[in-house]
N, C-alpha and C positions, 0 to 999 in steps of 0.2 A: 441074432447078434446085431448090435446097434452100430451104425456107421458114425465115424467121427466127422463132425461138420468142419472142423478146422483143416482137414485134409482134402476137402472138396473145393473145387473151384467152379464158379459159374461158367457155363458154356457160352462162347461167343456166338452171337446171331449174325449171320451175314447180312450186310446192308442191302436195301432196296433203293436204287438210285435212278432218277429220271434226269437225263441230260436234255435240257430244254433251251429254246430260243428260236429266233426267226430263221428262215432258210439262209444258208450260206455261212453260218457261224462255226460250222464244224462239228455239229452234234454227233454225227455218225463216227467221224474220226476219233473224237474224244471218247465217246461211249465205248467203242471197241478197244481203244488203248487202255482206258480206265478199267474195263472189265478184265482185260488181260493182266494188268498191273495188280488187281485185287483178287485174281483167280475166281471170277464170277461169270456166270452165263450172261450173254448179251443178246438183246432183241432189238431189231431195227424197226422203227415205227412204220416206215414205208411198206414193210412186208405185211402189215396188219390192215392196210387199206383195202376195202372192197374194190373190185374192178371199176365200178361206177365212179368212185371217188378219183381214181387214177385218170380215167378218161376225162372227167370234168377238169381236173388240174392241167392235164396235157393240152386241153383246149383253151387254157388261159382263164378259166372260170374259177374264182376262189370258192372254197368250200364254205357252206353255212353250218350253223350249229347242228342242224338235223343230220347233215352228212357226217359230222365229226363224232356224234354221240356213240354209235356202235363201234367205231374205230377206237375211241378212248376207252370204252368198256372192255374191248378185247385186249388192249394194252394193259389196263389195270388188272384184268384177270390173269394175264401171263405173269406179271410181276408178283401179284398176290400168291399165285401157285408156286413161284420160286421161293418165296418167303416161307410158305407152308411146308415146302419140301426141305427147308433148311439150307438151301444153297444161296439164297439172295439172288440178286441180279441187277443188271444195268440195262436200261432201255433208253433209246433216243426218241424224243417226242417234242414237238413244238410247244405244247402245253401253254399256249399264249395267254389264255384267260384264267382267272381264278376258278371259274366254274368248271373249266376243263380239268384243272388240277384237283378240284374237289371230286370229280368223277373218278379220277385215278386213285385218289385216297379212299374212296368207298371200298375198293377191293384191296388196297394196300395202305392202311392208315399211317404207317410209319415211313412212307416214301420220303426220300431226301431229294429235293429238287436242286440241281446244279444249273443255274441260269447262265448260259454263255451269251455274252454281249460284246459289242465292239462298235467302232466308228462306222457310220453308214457307208462311207466311201470304200472302206476295206471290204465290207460285206457285199456291196454292189460289184466290186472288182472280182471277188471270188465267184459270185453267181454268173458273171459274164464269161468267165473262163471254164465253167462247169459244163460238161457235155453228157448226154445220155440220161438226163434227169428230167422228170416231168414238171418240176417247179421252175418257172421262168423268172428272170431277173425283174421284169416289170411287176411281178406279183409281190415283191418285197414291201411296197407301199401299203398293200392291203394288210399284210401281217403286222407291220409297224403300227398301223392305225388301231388294231384291236389288242395289241400287246398290253397286258396288265402285269407290271413287274411284281416279283414276290413281295408279299406283305410281311410286316414284321412278325406276325403270328404264324407264318408258314415255315416249315422245316426245310431249310435250304441255304444256299449261298450263291453269290454272283461272282463270275470270273470274266475278266476282259480277255478276248481272244487274240490280242496283239502278240503275246509271246509265242514261241514255237510250241508245237503240240506236246513235246516231251515235258517242257517246263509246265505247261498248262495241266497235264495229267498229274504230275507230281504235286502241284498246288491243290488240285481237286482231291487227290488221295488223302492229303493232309486234312482236308475239310470234312470228309465223309465221317459221320459218327459211326462208331463201332459199338452198338448197344449190347448190353449184357442181358442174358436170358436167365430167369430164375429168381427166386426170392432170397437167395443166400446173402448174408451181409458182406 
């Protein structure tokens, strides 16, 4: 018995989202709230760092590209596995350089990058009031120095973190593409 194509609808594929930006922009807050809003699993980038990276950052030493590579590959693998499983996912990750985002895209080619940005004074204030985190406020300069904003050919959007988190999450949810799976017209 043949199936009627007109009665079939393409299945929605859950998105793969990387909430990116320098320390203090609210990546974790937005990623968790966006994941909840879109009913997606959420991964926190800090949980993927090897102990050596955490110790280095806690000592006030910025990570270099060699330190970041295994961390980025682990994050990309997590996100790619969520896509493969059909759940999609949201992960917070600084993803400051194009090369870092390319590493994430190797495992998850359709990743959508949500770049959170804001005034330096606001970010510095947030970092100064943050406790219990290994990223120190004086390290913001090193992150800003290497930041490569999204290029026009990268799948993503930029959001200013000035608005309250709820408004920011609703804006983000509206920007996230909801790709279709399948070849049906």
